[in-house]
C-alpha positions in Angstrom: 0.1 -10.6 -10.1 0.8 -10.3 -6.1 1.9 -6.9 -5.0 4.7 -8.3 -3.0 6.2 -9.9 -6.4 5.9 -6.9 -8.2 8.0 -4.9 -5.6 10.7 -7.9 -5.7 10.7 -7.4 -9.6 11.0 -3.7 -9.0 13.7 -4.0 -6.6 15.9 -6.1 -8.8 15.4 -3.7 -11.7 16.7 -0.8 -9.2 20.1 -2.7 -9.8 19.9 -2.5 -13.8 19.2 1.5 -13.0 22.1 1.5 -10.6 24.4 0.1 -13.4 23.1 2.4 -16.1 23.5 5.3 -13.9 27.2 4.3 -12.9 27.8 4.1 -16.7 26.9 7.5 -17.2 24.0 7.4 -18.7 22.0 11.1 -18.4 19.1 11.9 -16.3 16.4 12.3 -18.8 17.4 8.7 -20.3 17.4 7.3 -16.9 14.1 8.7 -16.4 13.0 7.0 -19.4 14.4 3.6 -18.7 13.1 4.0 -15.1 9.5 4.4 -16.5 10.1 1.5 -18.9 11.1 -1.0 -16.6 9.4 0.2 -13.1 6.3 2.3 -13.5 5.2 0.3 -16.5 5.3 -3.2 -14.2 3.4 -1.2 -11.5 0.8 0.2 -13.9 0.3 -3.1 -15.6 -3.5 -4.2 -14.9 -3.4 -1.7 -11.6 -6.9 -0.8 -11.8 -7.6 -4.8 -11.4 -5.5 -5.3 -8.5 -4.9 -1.8 -6.9 -7.9 -2.1 -4.7 -7.0 -5.1 -2.8 -3.5 -3.8 -1.9 -2.9 -3.6 1.9 -1.8 -0.6 3.9 1.8 -2.1 4.1 2.2 -3.0 0.4 1.1 0.5 -0.6 3.5 1.9 1.8 6.2 -0.4 0.5 5.5 0.8 -3.2 5.8 4.3 -2.4 8.8 4.1 -0.5 10.3 2.5 -3.4 8.9 5.1 -5.6 10.4 7.9 -3.3 13.9 6.2 -3.6 13.7 6.5 -7.4 13.9 10.3 -7.1 16.2 10.4 -4.2 18.5 8.5 -6.3 18.3 10.0 -9.6 16.3 7.7 -11.7 13.2 9.8 -11.8 12.4 13.4 -12.3 9.3 13.7 -10.6 7.8 12.2 -7.5 4.7 9.8 -7.9 3.0 7.9 -5.5 1.0 4.6 -6.0 -2.4 6.4 -4.9 -1.6 9.0 -7.8 -1.2 6.0 -10.1 -4.0 4.1 -9.4 -6.5 7.1 -9.5 -5.0 8.1 -12.9 -5.2 4.5 -14.5 -8.8 4.0 -13.0 -9.9 7.1 -14.2 -8.5 6.5 -17.8 -10.1 3.0 -17.8 -13.2 4.1 -16.6 -13.8 7.0 -19.2 -12.8 4.4 -21.7 -15.1 1.7 -20.6 -17.9 4.4 -20.7 -17.7 4.2 -24.7 -20.1 1.3 -25.9 -17.5 0.1 -28.3 -14.9 -0.9 -25.3 -15.1 -4.6 -24.5 -15.7 -4.7 -21.2 -18.7 -1.7 -21.5 -21.6 -4.6 -21.3 -20.0 -6.8 -18.7 -19.9 -5.1 -15.6 -21.4 -1.6 -15.5 -24.7 -1.4 -13.7 -27.9 -0.2 -15.5 -28.4 3.2 -15.5 -30.4 4.7 -12.9 -34.1 6.4 -13.7 -35.2 9.0 -11.3 -38.4 10.5 -12.4 -37.2 14.2 -10.3 -34.3 15.6 -10.4 -33.4 17.2 -6.8 -29.6 17.9 -7.4 -27.2 17.5 -10.0 -25.0 14.4 -10.0 -22.4 13.1 -12.5 -23.0 9.5 -12.1 -25.6 7.9 -14.5 -25.5 4.3 -12.9 -27.7 2.7 -10.2 -25.5 2.4 -7.4 -25.4 -1.3 -6.4 -25.5 -2.7 -2.9 -22.2 -4.3 -1.8 -22.3 -7.2 0.7 -19.2 -8.4 0.7 -15.6 -6.9 0.7 -14.2 -8.5 -2.1 -17.0 -7.0 -4.1 -16.4 -3.5 -2.5 -13.1 -3.4 -3.3 -13.5 -3.9 -7.3 -12.7 -1.7 -10.0 -16.0 -0.7 -11.0 -17.8 -0.3 -7.6 -14.8 2.1 -6.7 -15.3 4.0 -9.8 -19.0 4.2 -9.5 -18.9 5.3 -5.8 -16.0 8.1 -6.3 -18.3 9.6 -8.8 -21.4 9.2 -6.7 -20.6 12.6 -4.5 
């Protein structure tokens, strides 16, 4: 799903939140509805498409999330980069278990180094990235995130 399309859907759902707030829905329940309608839409498959967002779409999404706090729909301020990092971290840690459905499909082989010069959290060999499309993929971003 295209990032601009998600922004359009979320903007339309803000009207629903405005109507619910006008009818006297308490802030705690409004926060729950906000997460169900808007944050869940943004989080849907975020690790897959989040790396391909432009700076413009990221700024627009952050502005949309700041409006939620300013208008009283949300209790805490979230930014897209935090949501993306949490979603990727969760999926990557689940993907490392052998029972996960994408465990064997996209993980590179584990690295074999005869001598250990320094401790590292990354157990996988870092692949060579030749194309931008490949560099922005979920697995590559997480492998290089743990590399240092």
